[in-house]
C-alpha positions in Angstrom: 23.3 61.2 -9.9 20.4 63.2 -8.3 18.5 60.9 -6.0 14.8 60.2 -6.7 12.2 61.6 -4.4 11.5 58.2 -2.8 15.2 57.9 -2.0 15.2 61.4 -0.4 12.4 60.3 2.0 14.4 57.2 3.1 17.6 59.3 3.4 16.0 61.8 5.6 13.9 59.5 7.9 14.5 55.8 7.5 17.1 55.7 10.3 14.7 57.5 12.6 12.0 55.1 11.6 14.2 52.1 12.5 15.1 53.7 15.8 11.5 54.3 16.7 11.0 50.6 17.2 8.6 50.1 14.4 8.5 46.4 13.4 9.8 45.5 10.0 9.9 42.1 8.4 13.1 40.9 6.7 11.5 41.5 3.2 10.6 45.1 4.3 14.2 45.7 5.4 15.5 44.3 2.2 13.2 46.5 0.2 14.3 49.6 2.1 18.0 48.8 1.4 17.2 48.2 -2.3 15.4 51.6 -2.5 18.3 53.4 -1.0 21.0 51.6 -3.1 19.1 51.8 -6.5 21.3 53.6 -9.1 23.6 54.9 -6.4 26.7 53.0 -7.5 26.6 50.6 -4.6 25.1 48.0 -6.9 27.8 48.4 -9.4 27.7 50.1 -12.8 28.3 49.7 -16.5 30.8 51.9 -18.4 30.4 53.1 -22.0 33.1 54.9 -24.1 32.7 56.8 -27.3 35.2 55.4 -29.9 35.2 58.7 -31.7 35.7 61.4 -29.0 36.7 59.3 -26.0 33.7 60.4 -23.9 33.1 58.0 -21.0 29.6 57.5 -19.5 28.8 55.6 -16.3 25.4 54.0 -15.8 24.7 52.9 -12.2 22.8 49.7 -11.9 19.3 49.6 -10.6 18.1 47.4 -7.8 15.4 45.6 -9.8 13.3 45.2 -6.7 9.6 44.8 -7.6 8.7 47.4 -4.9 11.0 50.1 -6.3 9.3 52.9 -8.4 12.4 53.4 -10.4 12.6 49.8 -11.8 9.2 48.9 -13.3 9.1 50.5 -16.7 11.1 47.9 -18.6 9.6 44.9 -16.8 6.1 46.3 -17.6 6.8 46.6 -21.3 8.3 43.1 -21.6 5.3 41.6 -19.7 2.8 43.5 -21.8 4.6 42.3 -25.0 4.4 38.7 -23.9 0.7 38.9 -23.1 -0.1 40.5 -26.5 0.5 37.1 -28.1 -2.1 35.6 -25.7 -5.0 37.9 -26.6 -8.0 36.3 -28.3 -10.7 37.8 -30.5 -13.4 38.6 -27.8 -14.5 41.4 -25.6 -12.4 41.9 -22.4 -13.7 43.0 -19.0 -11.9 44.5 -16.0 -13.5 43.2 -12.8 -12.4 44.4 -9.3 -13.0 42.4 -6.1 -12.5 44.3 -2.8 -12.3 42.9 0.7 -14.1 44.7 3.6 -11.8 46.8 5.7 -12.9 44.9 8.8 -10.7 42.1 7.6 -7.6 44.3 7.4 -5.9 43.4 10.7 -6.5 39.7 10.1 -5.2 39.8 6.6 -2.1 41.8 7.5 -0.8 39.3 10.0 -1.7 36.4 7.6 -0.6 37.9 4.4 0.6 35.0 2.4 -2.3 32.8 3.5 -5.1 35.3 3.0 -3.8 37.0 -0.1 -3.5 33.5 -1.6 -7.1 32.8 -0.5 -8.3 36.0 -2.3 -6.6 34.9 -5.5 -8.2 31.5 -5.2 -11.7 32.8 -4.5 -11.7 35.4 -7.3 -10.6 32.8 -9.8 -13.0 30.1 -8.6 -15.9 32.6 -8.6 -15.3 33.7 -12.1 -14.6 30.2 -13.5 -17.6 28.5 -11.8 -20.0 31.2 -13.0 -18.5 31.4 -16.5 -18.9 27.7 -17.0 -22.7 28.0 -16.3 -24.6 27.9 -19.6 -26.8 30.8 -18.3 -23.8 33.1 -18.6 -20.9 32.1 -20.8 -20.9 28.3 -20.8 -17.1 28.3 -21.4 -13.8 28.7 -19.6 -12.4 32.2 -20.1 -8.8 33.4 -19.7 -8.2 35.3 -16.5 -5.3 37.5 -15.4 -5.4 38.6 -11.7 -3.2 41.3 -10.1 -3.3 41.9 -6.3 -3.2 45.5 -5.0 -3.2 46.4 -1.3 -3.3 50.2 -1.3 -5.6 53.2 -2.1 -4.6 56.7 -3.2 -3.7 57.7 0.4 -1.4 54.6 0.7 -3.8 53.1 3.3 -4.3 49.4 3.5 -7.0 48.5 0.9 -6.9 44.9 -0.3 -8.4 44.3 -3.7 -7.9 42.2 -6.9 -7.9 43.5 -10.4 -9.0 40.8 -12.9 -9.0 41.0 -16.7 -11.4 38.4 -18.0 -11.9 37.4 -21.6 -15.5 37.4 -22.8 -14.8 34.3 -24.8 -13.4 30.9 -24.0 -13.3 27.2 -24.6 -16.4 25.0 -24.0 -16.2 21.4 -22.6 -16.3 20.1 -26.2 -13.3 22.3 -27.1 -15.1 24.9 -29.1 -15.1 28.7 -28.8 -18.0 30.5 -27.3 -18.0 34.3 -27.3 -20.1 36.7 -25.1 -21.8 39.9 -26.2 -20.1 43.2 -25.6 -21.5 43.6 -22.0 -20.3 41.6 -19.0 -22.0 38.2 -19.0 -22.3 37.6 -15.2 -24.8 39.8 -13.1 -22.9 41.7 -10.5 -25.3 40.6 -7.7 -24.6 36.9 -8.6 -20.9 37.6 -8.7 -21.0 39.3 -5.3 -22.9 36.6 -3.5 -20.8 33.8 -4.9 -17.5 35.6 -4.0 -18.6 36.5 -0.4 -19.9 33.1 0.4 -16.8 31.4 -1.0 -14.3 33.6 0.8 -16.0 33.5 4.2 -16.6 29.8 4.0 -12.9 29.1 3.2 -11.8 31.6 5.8 -13.8 29.9 8.5 -12.3 26.5 7.4 -8.8 28.0 7.9 -9.9 29.2 11.4 -11.3 25.8 12.3 -8.0 24.1 11.3 -6.1 26.6 13.5 -4.1 27.9 10.5 -4.8 31.6 11.2 -2.4 33.7 13.2 -3.8 36.5 15.5 -1.9 39.6 16.3 -2.7 41.8 19.4 -5.0 43.9 17.2 -7.3 40.9 16.6 -6.5 38.7 19.6 -10.1 38.5 20.7 -11.0 36.5 17.6 -9.3 33.5 19.1 -12.6 33.1 21.1 -15.0 31.1 19.0 -18.0 33.3 20.0 -16.2 36.4 19.0 -15.2 34.7 15.7 -18.8 33.7 15.0 -20.0 37.3 15.6 -17.2 38.7 13.5 -18.1 36.3 10.6 -21.8 37.1 10.8 -21.1 40.8 10.6 -19.1 40.2 7.5 -21.9 38.2 6.0 -24.2 41.2 6.6 -22.0 43.6 4.8 -22.4 44.4 1.1 -19.4 43.1 -0.7 -19.6 44.9 -3.9 -17.4 43.8 -6.8 -17.7 46.0 -9.9 -16.9 46.1 -13.6 -14.4 48.8 -14.0 -14.0 48.8 -17.7 -15.3 47.0 -20.8 -13.2 46.6 -23.9 -15.3 46.4 -27.1 -12.1 46.2 -29.1 -9.8 43.4 -27.9 -6.5 45.1 -29.0 -6.2 47.5 -26.0 -7.1 45.2 -23.1 -3.5 44.0 -22.4 -2.1 47.5 -22.9 -4.6 48.7 -20.3 -3.7 45.9 -17.9 -0.1 47.0 -18.1 -1.1 50.0 -15.9 -1.9 47.6 -13.1 0.5 44.7 -13.3 3.8 46.5 -12.3 2.2 49.4 -10.5 3.3 49.9 -6.9 1.9 51.8 -4.0 3.1 55.2 -5.4 5.2 56.5 -8.3 7.9 59.2 -8.1 5.7 61.3 -10.3 3.0 61.6 -7.7 5.5 62.8 -5.0 5.3 66.6 -5.3 7.8 67.7 -2.6 10.1 66.2 0.1 11.6 68.0 3.1 13.5 66.7 6.1 10.2 66.0 8.0 7.3 65.8 5.5 6.3 64.6 2.1 3.5 65.9 -0.1 2.0 63.8 -2.8 -1.0 63.9 -5.2 -4.1 61.7 -5.1 -7.1 61.3 -7.2 -10.4 62.7 -6.0 -12.4 60.4 -3.7 -15.3 60.3 -6.3 -15.2 60.2 -10.1 -14.9 63.7 -11.4 -13.5 65.2 -8.2 -10.3 67.2 -8.6 -6.9 65.8 -7.6 -5.9 66.4 -4.0 -2.6 67.0 -2.2 -1.8 64.9 0.9 1.0 65.7 3.3 2.4 63.1 5.7 5.3 62.9 8.2 8.1 61.1 6.5 8.1 58.2 9.0 4.3 57.8 8.5 4.9 57.7 4.7 7.6 55.0 5.2 5.2 53.0 7.4 2.4 53.1 4.9 4.7 52.3 2.0 6.2 49.3 3.6 2.7 47.9 4.4 2.4 47.1 0.7 5.6 45.1 0.4 4.4 41.5 -0.4 5.8 38.4 1.3 8.9 36.9 -0.1 8.1 34.8 -3.2 4.4 35.7 -3.3 3.1 35.9 -6.9 0.9 38.9 -7.2 0.1 38.2 -10.8 -1.6 34.8 -11.5 -3.3 33.2 -14.5 -6.4 31.1 -14.7 -8.8 29.5 -17.1 -7.4 28.8 -20.6 -4.3 30.9 -19.5 -3.3 28.7 -16.6 0.4 27.9 -16.9 0.0 24.2 -17.3 -2.2 24.1 -20.4 -1.9 27.7 -21.8 0.2 26.8 -24.8 -2.1 24.0 -26.1 -5.2 26.1 -25.3 -4.0 29.1 -27.2 -2.9 27.0 -30.1 -6.4 25.5 -30.3 -8.2 28.9 -30.0 -6.1 30.5 -32.7 -6.7 27.5 -35.0 -10.5 27.8 -34.4 -10.4 31.5 -34.8 -8.4 31.1 -38.0 -5.8 33.7 -37.1 -3.7 35.2 -34.3 -3.9 39.0 -34.6 -1.1 40.0 -32.2 2.4 38.7 -31.8 5.3 39.6 -29.5 7.4 42.6 -30.8 10.4 42.5 -28.5 11.4 38.9 -28.5 15.2 38.5 -28.7 15.9 42.2 -28.5 18.9 43.4 -26.4 18.3 46.1 -23.8 19.6 48.7 -26.2 17.2 47.6 -28.9 14.3 47.6 -26.5 15.0 51.1 -25.3 15.2 52.3 -28.9 11.9 50.5 -29.8 9.8 51.6 -26.8 11.2 55.0 -25.8 13.2 56.0 -28.9 16.2 56.3 -26.7 19.5 55.2 -28.4 22.2 54.5 -25.8 24.8 54.1 -28.6 24.6 57.8 -29.4 27.4 59.9 -27.8 25.9 62.9 -25.9 29.0 64.9 -26.7 29.8 64.3 -30.4 26.5 62.8 -31.5 28.0 59.8 -33.2 26.5 56.3 -32.8 29.8 55.1 -31.4 29.2 54.5 -27.6 30.5 51.0 -26.9 30.6 49.0 -23.6 34.0 49.5 -21.9 33.6 47.5 -18.8 31.6 47.1 -15.6 32.0 47.2 -11.8 30.1 44.9 -9.5 28.1 45.5 -6.3 30.1 46.4 -3.2 30.2 43.7 -0.6 28.0 44.3 2.4 
């Protein structure tokens, strides 16, 4: 099998990257191994044979790593299909919260702690303001997806939130907003900034924050106070990226973000033994696409920055979609609405059926004789390390 472009980069330069002394966490090393082994045969394979002409086809197993650009398509479709059955009849809004770049060094050496804090602050900000009668006066459904990159693969920590414009009131009734977002952006900004910095300072006072050499000076309480004050003075600007007047396309839209990783193979234009060139959107809306060229080792360094800590949940659910009460909340909402417009389409489907339904690709068709007679003929398993 021809190797993907991302695999070519690792093949050319990962050994040199390791020999350069660059630090890698265990999860980053595991991700690199998965990328190189994906669909290579090292993870085993499935064998199909045509019962008509005897043609044998070998399908190498994928790594299924959440950081691999070759392994997200099926997971995304299954996730989107599950979420379809949770969409209610209301407007939906796409809200983005971004942390100032001055926090980058601190966040990177406290990833699990401060990514989790970002999830918490985004959710609490939206829920507290939504519950206010001046705005929505109800509890919406919220899906949050953490991203840590920009188009150049630099470290850029931000949260994508899909927020329903309708929700449950305290007396268990439905309240629905108008078609425009129901919380003023200035109110959203001030609440989020105050909450994040207050809780960040609380973690500092409890001694829970780790300081790397790049932010060592913040151990000093005076330096910390000045750092915090400078962050208060900055303009933290959340924004409303998209408004969905029709509620049917909100989850399909979110599917672009949930299983997205730092870069896809389609954006990688060329790979050589030393350099990689990839495309990036213009820096401002309406600007043309750009081409960016990086040394392979620098590309690997940037890519691995966005590997999340082991077990960290980058997608989280809040409001009436929180995992504990989601089922009963949705049952009540659909009863009050009088209908449930969307239902899952792929429940119970085999992988072959899913591929046929989504991509119109039938793996039972023999590529040689054209008969629908390809049948499983066995499998091999991953090679021992």
